[in-house]
C-alpha positions, -999 to +999 in steps of 0.1 A: -695-085-150-689-047-150-657-039-131-658-010-107-631+015-116-606+024-087-580+050-086-545+039-074-521+065-066-483+061-068-467+092-052-431+097-058-418+099-022-395+070-018-361+062-034-346+032-052-347-002-036-329-031-053-326-054-023-361-069-030-367-091-059-381-071-088-415-085-085-416-076-048-404-041-047-421-025-017-450-002-025-438+032-034-402+023-040-385+025-073-365-002-091-344+025-109-339+061-099-310+077-118-298+113-117-325+124-092-327+144-060-353+148-034-354+185-026-391+187-013-414+160+000-434+143-027-413+153-057-383+140-076-363+163-097-332+161-119-298+164-101-273+191-110-247+184-138-209+189-140-185+211-159-152+195-169-123+217-157-085+214-162-067+181-167-041+173-142-017+156-167-022+141-201+004+115-197+003+103-161-030+091-146-046+106-115-048+087-082-066+108-057-083+140-047-081+158-013-089+191+003-072+211+029-084+245+042-105+251+011-076+241-013-080+212-038-050+188-041-047+159-065-021+131-067-010+112-097-001+075-099+036+084-094+026+100-061+033+136-069+008+160-056-003+192-073-026+221-061-055+234-081-061+271-087-097+278-093-091+315-104-074+304-136-087+268-138-053+251-138-032+227-118+001+238-105+032+232-127+054+223-097+045+194-074+043+198-037+058+165-028+049+128-028+021+107-013+033+071-015+014+048-038+022+015-021+014-002+011+026-033+029+017-060+054+034-089+070+017-121+055+038-149+070+064-156+096+087-184+107+104-181+140+115-204+167+129-201+203+166-207+205+172-201+168+193-175+151+183-169+113+210-162+088+210-164+050+176-158+034+161-166+000+126-164-015+111-172-049+078-182-066+072-210-091+069-201-128+031-197-126+033-175-096+009-196-076+034-208-048+062-192-028+091-209-010+113-194+016+146-209+026+172-199+052+201-210+073+194-212+112+215-220+142+202-240+171+211-225+205+194-249+229+225-260+246+248-231+240+264-249+211+260-241+174+241-265+152+234-252+118+207-263+094+192-252+061+154-248+063+125-242+039+087-235+040+062-234+011+031-212+009+001-211-014+005-175-026-031-162-030-041-171+005-006-174+021-015-208+034+014-226+048+016-260+029+047-274+045+059-263+080+096-253+080+114-285+071+151-293+075+167-297+042+204-303+051+230-298+078+250-265+074+282-254+091+294-223+110+298-196+083+326-182+104+348-212+097+333-224+064+335-199+035+299-196+022+271-216+037+243-199+019+210-212+005+192-200-026+156-209-039+149-211-076+113-216-086+102-237-116+076-263-127+076-300-127+059-327-149+027-340-131+031-315-104+016-280-098+051-265-091+087-272-082+114-254-063+152-260-062+171-253-030+208-249-039+233-247-010+268-256+001+271-285+026+295-288+054+322-303+032+320-273+007+302-293-019+274-276-037+241-296-035+205-291-045+172-305-031+141-303-051+106-296-036+076-307-056+042-291-049+010-310-058-023-294-045-015-290-008+012-316-006+049-307-006+074-335-013+111-331-004+132-350-030+166-366-021+196-342-021+220-345-050+255-331-056+259-306-083+296-296-078+323-312-058+344-291-035+375-298-056+358-282-087+344-251-068+363-220-061+358-218-023+388-196-018+372-164-031+367-151+005+350-156+038+312-150+037+311-145-001+287-159-025+302-176-056+272-195-068+238-185-077+204-203-086+175-185-103+142-190-121+143-192-160+116-193-186+119-229-195+096-254-178+113-280-156+145-260-155+164-235-134+195-214-139+226-223-120+260-207-121+292-210-099+328-200-098+346-231-112+382-242-109+396-258-141+433-266-138+439-236-116+421-212-140+392-191-129+359-196-148+321-192-145+301-222-154+264-216-163+242-246-164+206-248-177+198-273-149+170-298-150+147-301-120+158-329-097+187-336-121+225-330-121+228-322-158+218-296-183+233-276-212+262-255-200+290-231-210+322-220-193+333-183-192+369-174-185+374-145-160+405-129-148+397-126-111+382-145-082+354-121-075+325-125-051+287-122-048+276-138-080+240-129-091+218-146-118+187-134-137+166-145-166+149-123-191+134-123-226+139-086-232+153-082-267+133-111-280+154-140-270+155-159-236+188-149-219+204-153-187+224-124-170+252-135-147+269-108-126+304-116-113+336-097-106+355-104-137+387-089-124+396-072-091+374-041-088+357-047-121+321-061-123+308-075-155+274-089-165+276-118-189+246-122-212+242-158-222+216-177-242+193-195-217+185-228-233+216-234-256+244-215-241+276-210-261+307-190-258+291-163-280+278-138-255+278-101-246+297-086-217+283-055-201+310-037-181+295-022-149+307+013-140+316+022-104+306-012-089+333-029-068+316-062-061+284-080-073+261-070-044+229-058-057+200-071-078+185-073-113+152-059-125+133-061-158+125-028-175+097-041-200+087-006-210+121+001-224+131-035-233+161-033-210+175-053-181+185-032-150+212-039-125+211-020-092+244-018-074+242-025-036+271-003-025+269+014+008+259+051+010+254+053-028+246+031-057+244+029-095+215+019-117+229+003-148+206+000-178+216-030-200+206-032-237+201-069-247+221-082-276+248-057-272+274-045-248+257-012-241+254-001-205+238+033-194+248+043-159+228+065-135+243+074-101+220+071-070+227+086-035+214+073-002+216+090+031+229+056+045+225+019+039+229-009+013+205-015-017+194-050-011+162-057-031+137-040-054+110-040-081+100-024-113+063-013-119+056+005-151+082+033-152+090+033-114+121+017-099+116+007-062+149+002-043+149-015-008+177-001+014+186-015+048+204+009+070+226+001+100+236+023+129+260+021+158+235+002+180+231-025+153+196-014+146+186-022+110+160-001+093+143-010+060+135+018+037+119+016+002+129+042-023+110+051-054+127+066-084+102+085-106+123+102-132+141+122-106+151+105-073+121+106-051+128+087-019+098+075+000+100+057+033+082+023+033+090+009+065+114+013+094+115-021+111+140-032+138+157-062+122+184-067+149+185-055+184+216-041+202+230-044+237+250-015+251+286-024+256+284-058+240+290-070+205+260-086+190+269-116+171+248-121+140+254-147+113+234-129+086+258-121+057+254-085+047+236-083+014+220-116+018+200-110+049+170-096+029+157-111-003+127-105-025+106-117-054+082-098-076+049-111-088+032-086-110+029-054-091+034-071-058+068-076-041+074-102-014+104-094+009+118-120+033+132-102+063+151-116+094+138-102+126+149-105+163+125-119+188+148-114+219+184-114+228+200-138+253+234-143+268+247-177+261+281-195+260+295-207+227+315-239+222+347-222+237+326-213+269+328-176+259+298-155+269+281-140+238+248-120+231+228-143+209+198-132+188+167-154+188+153-146+155+130-157+127+117-148+092+089-125+083+075-121+048+065-087+039+040-082+011+043-048-007+016-039-031+031-014-055+001-009-077-017+023-081-044+024-054-079+033-067-090+034-030-075+031+003-063+067+010-075+079+044-073+115+056-073+133+090-066+168+102-045+178+133-025+208+142-033+227+111-019+200+088-036+174+065-026+138+073-027+110+045-023+074+051-012+052+022+021+033+026+036+059+049+021+087+070+023+119+049+013+154+058+005+186+040+012+219+061+000+242+033+036+243+018+050+209+013+037+173+010+061+149+027+065+123+054+051+132+088+082+119+106+108+117+079+140+113+097+162+081+094+182+076+126+213+097+124+245+085+140+275+103+156+304+087+139+333+103+158+339+126+188+375+136+190+392+160+215+414+186+198+435+215+211+418+246+224+384+251+240+369+257+274+358+223+284+370+209+317+403+190+315+403+152+319+365+151+318+343+126+301+316+141+279+287+124+260+269+137+229+237+131+212+220+147+181+184+154+171+169+164+138+142+190+142+123+213+118+092+236+119+065+230+095+046+258+077+020+259+105+046+265+132+047+231+147+081+218+159+090+182+148+118+163+165+134+130+157+146+103+181+180+111+197+209+094+182+229+069+203+254+087+227+290+091+218+317+096+245+350+114+245+374+125+272+394+157+272+429+163+287+449+193+297+456+204+261+426+191+241+396+208+257+376+212+225+357+183+209+350+179+172+318+158+166+310+143+133+276+127+126+257+114+096+233+139+081+203+116+088+185+132+058+148+129+056+140+097+038+118+117+013+136+142-008+118+158-037+132+172-069+119+208-074+104+210-038+116+234-013+134+218+015+119+217+050+150+234+064+157+208+090+184+212+115+208+189+133+209+198+169+240+188+190+234+180+228+261+175+254+264+166+291+284+184+316+318+167+324+309+134+339+271+143+338+242+126+325+217+154+314+222+166+278+219+204+269+220+219+234+254+232+224+251+235+186+228+236+156+234+234+119+210+232+089+211+200+070+232+202+039+215+183+010+248+177-008+268+163+022+265+130+039+280+142+072+279+173+094+307+183+118+305+205+150+334+220+171+322+222+207+344+246+228+318+257+254+325+256+291+302+236+313+285+268+326+279+280+291+266+246+280+241+244+309+223+274+295+212+254+264+180+237+260+176+205+277+172+174+255+135+165+254+139+129+265+159+141+296+126+157+308+110+123+310+093+126+276+096+094+256+116+094+224+099+099+190+102+070+166+100+066+129+067+051+119+066+017+101+045+012+071+008+021+077-025+016+059-049+039+077-048+072+097-074+090+119-073+115+147-089+112+182-086+130+214-059+153+198-037+122+189-029+106+156-039+069+153-025+046+125-030+010+115+004-005+108+015-033+085+019-057+115-018-050+125-008-030+155-026+003+161+000+029+170-009+063+185+010+096+190+014+118+220-012+145+225-010+175+203+000+207+220+000+239+200+033+245+184+046+209+190+039+182+164+030+150+183+055+123+179+051+084+182+067+065+211+078+029+207+054+018+236+024+036+223+004+009+205-027-012+209-026-049+202-059-065+192-067-102+199-066-124+167-053-097+144-038-121+119-072-135+112-093-103+118-071-074+107-080-038+116-090-019+084-103+014+095-106+039+125-130+067+134-134+091+162-171+090+174-178+109+206-154+100+233-146+066+217-122+055+190-140+030+167-119+002+154-133-015+123-118-049+116-125-073+088-148-095+109-157-074+138-160-038+153-144-027+186-143+005+206-114+021+226-121+045+255-100+064+279-075+093+278-044+074+270-009+079+284+010+111+288+041+120+268+061+104+297+043+072+294+020+076+325-015+064+322-031+042+294-062+035+274-088+010+285-088-023+270-105-024+235-141-036+238-160-056+213-191-040+198-201-064+171-190-098+159-215-098+130-202-069+109-168-059+097-153-035+073-139-039+037-101-031+034-089+000+017-124+018+019-130+051+037-151+058+066-173+089+073-184+103+107-216+123+109-240+132+137-259+099+130-229+077+134-199+061+116-205+051+079-185+022+065-184-003+038-185-040+046-179-069+022-218-069+018-227-032+015-229+002+032-235+002+070-238+028+097-227+023+133-249+043+158-253+043+195-279+017+190-258-007+170-251-015+133-278-008+106-275-021+071-285+012+056-273+005+022-295-026+016-317-006-010-285-001-033-269-035-027-271-045-062-258-012-075-228-015-052-222-051-060-185-061-056-174-025-061-153-003-038-163+029-024-136+054-034-148+084-013-176+092+011-185+130+011-213+149+028-229+176+008-251+197+031-266+219+004-284+189-011-288+171+022-269+141+008-241+118+014-222+108-018-207+073-020-183+075-049-176+043-068-153+039-097-181+042-122-211+058-105-221+076-073-246+062-048-265+092-032-283+090+001-306+118+012-303+119+050-334+141+054-358+118+035-337+087+040-339+078+004-313+064-021-307+073-058-280+066-083-259+091-102-247+078-136-220+093-159-224+082-194-193+101-207-169+086-180-160+054-197-134+041-201-120+061-173-129+059-136-134+081-106-104+082-082-115+108-058-140+134-046-142+164-023-166+191-011-151+227-010-173+254+004-205+236-007-192+227-042-188+190-051-159+179-071-150+146-088-116+135-102-113+110-131-085+086-137-074+105-168-070+136-146-100+157-153-116+177-125-154+177-127-172+205-108-209+202-099-230+231-111-265+240-122-260+231-159-280+197-156-255+184-181-222+164-181-203+191-196-219+191-231-237+157-227-274+157-218-281+143-184-313+122-184-335+117-153-345+080-153-372+065-131-386+030-131-413+020-106-416-014-092-443-038-105-478-024-097-503-051-089-536-041-076-549-078-075-518-093-059-490-111-076-512-134-098-546-117-097-563-103-127-567-066-132-578-042-160-560-009-163-576+016-187-552+045-185-526+062-164-522+099-154-490+117-146-486+149-126-453+168-125-436+198-138-419+207-170-388+226-160-374+229-195-384+217-229-375+180-234-387+148-250-402+126-222-405+089-230-428+068-209-424+030-212-449+006-198-440-031-193-466-059-187-467-091-165-432-090-152-418-092-187-398-063-200-399-075-235-437-066-237-442-029-236-459+002-248-441+035-255-454+069-251-436+100-265-445+133-247-428+163-262-427+192-237-424+224-255-431+249-227-423+251-189-451+248-165-474+221-149-467+186-165-500+167-167-511+141-192-526+106-194-520+076-215-543+047-226-528+013-225-529-011-254-530-041-231-555-033-205-558-069-189-527-078-171-514-090-137-488-062-132-474-031-148-442-012-145-436+023-156-404+039-168-398+077-174-367+091-191-361+124-207-339+134-237-330+167-253-352+182-280-354+216-297-334+243-280-334+237-243-323+266-220-314+250-186-316+212-197-335+207-164-360+185-181-389+175-158-398+167-122-425+142-112-450+141-083-475+113-089-485+085-112-522+073-109-540+045-125-576+037-134-579+000-123-606-027-120-599-058-100-612-092-113-620-122-091-597-151-090-562-156-103-550-152-138-563-177-163-537-200-179-538-221-212-541-258-212-504-261-221-495-242-189-518-264-167-504-295-151-521-325-135-508-351-111-485-376-127 
């Protein structure tokens, strides 16, 4: 039978589609489309290439790329930001400031009504799979004080609570019993997944331990056992001191345990390599000449041998670290004398990069970092200076030391700040969280021992911090019927990811500044990169009437301070006012000297120009209540305090500017840790670590909008459906959560707190966003990445627009989304490729980068129509018309779907194929034809194009009878190309004859009924 020839046309009008099975790719769509652009209907051409420009830094990897008012900025993994100068193709030699490289979120909590939480401890098992928290709490149900030791255990990867808080033992009032602290030490246990030892002092001053065994999801509490009798334990070292320590070691089924021991009246430290659920182990006694306090223990194998390091006050005012063999301790050891430390408050860190052990002193308003060289007595001291607070916890990641500082002010408010040391001292606010509340005029009783109230454990690049927090304050009577203010508190576990983010930076613009959200809210005003609201709460320490002055006699005056500064755009920033301080004059002393803490910005940058912030002093009239400005002084970077002398009469003071909060405006607060920033209706919106969405006051030209404590949005079910991104779309704020999408409408409250937004409204419960990915707003809608792929939210709903490139995206993360109007595309930058969507033709293609490996993309930006990429090794790539990746040839690769004129299993004869396109520069075009759904069966055609012009040729197939064919086109360099543009293609056509019936099979491939 003679077959009638038919002509089948395959025009190249559609893009790639990998959503369908390869055999079922829709007609016209492509299975592969790499390095292509649709610039005119019916033609595919090669995309532009890139030129490699200056490298940011050869020794420190890049982390992100941003643009502000046409200027390119890049950050390194240490957070330092540098500007790019295109005129000389160079990055600035002086960094502009820091964008934080970490972020945090609360992952667990344990709190109860009528409970006051005290001593805290946290640790993981040796494998890092489980985490235990322990604390001392006080029951307040009947006004009396009943103390207990409690513990909870979590599976770490999911933070699943395996054992609800369980009572371990009865404790006593730490005000009458000396120590009453509990410590957790993680380990392993035979026939179990993990083990923890809880070491504590009972109500009779004996040191006891209780083991917890973890097996799958079951936690078993073992019987308590006594480690040290009170008679052998030096309980007389001082009230609320810590003269024992328990810590994780390298040996399975063991922990490290050390305590201040009494031996015939002599002072000793005893270290025990203690067995799990045992009372014995190898031990050694170390004679010391003083009683000391605040013992700390740490295990490390730096220097090649497993050692333990025990910090103790060896003699009054002299701290030593004793380096002892972990497994077989002997009296042969090394003693590291610690410089400038007066007690053993602080913590140990492991400096693997330099084979050292670090001790960070926890002294108030200053500290020392001691670098200990193992197997020697060598100590290298580095002084650290804080605006205020105590160093209580920390971590070491690569070459960066992170130090957690908790700050206290006159109102008993505790703020938590994370400081990062990167060569110089770069201080970065992590989080300012209220840990304890204050009641005016009352002493707030709190049993948390300073220095033990916050505790942490590091797992890789993640730090878990146990933090006490106050739920509410109640007035109750104690056992002596004395009325006291009592904290109802609990424990929160803060997870801090200190790793270098490859994604997750969000950007917004407001008031002429670039806002960046990653860890803390940073801003760039064209001059300095720093925290948007970088003021720790300053405190007036004294107000003293002195001789002289024109204040009224025998009058009572109140003072407050505010930190203010102007950014480079001209916007005024103001901190929260300090708590008021009161002083009364007399007939002689009518001038008042006011001293306050500097309240330095929590971010100070070496080599970066200061923001020239000022401390402004406000005062009331005698006996009055309204505050007017009576003084101003620029912050001094070298001093911790600032003094003012106020001699102004009431009439002179009344001419000063009124304190902004006295006009009814709400006080500005310091933002907690955030993970996303957006702007909407002239406000800044941020997603915080506690899953609240906080928003600022409205922006008014010349006044940077602050955040008020009551300006937040709480979403239902946020613990199980966290908000991950925000976008301003029309009059609505779009809130993208992990499992749903919501919208917020309304104008919001005024700066005085009047008005509100409407309640958030659910848009979709079928779609959610992927954390730490960007969003993009265009005229069409809001583009975002879900766990499944790329979606767009329009006024009609959510569309899965990225289905055609689902396989190319896979489990990858979109690093950046950038609109490029010149090519009518949206670029979705992954770490190893770029997915390109043509919004005019609504088609997808893939940009590949053969010379990228082993590096990755960390950012992208569009500056005046030019597209830029930044690689992890710090090179800036600029898109141009070269059609090469710098010096590497850029191939245009196209692969059709399977072409089947007779259906999936029908028979067809294909005599030859025809190609129509254009040769844009000389190249070697390879056409590969595959047969019958099998890419191992193929024909190859080499077409050398030696001149530009119309590209038109045909090919005859070696295997004419087939069920399906697939064509692949790819060019390569040949000869001496000029532009390297290669080819473009318009149409593929086939001469086909269709046979009747399905494909014939051999006897071996034919089956009959059994």
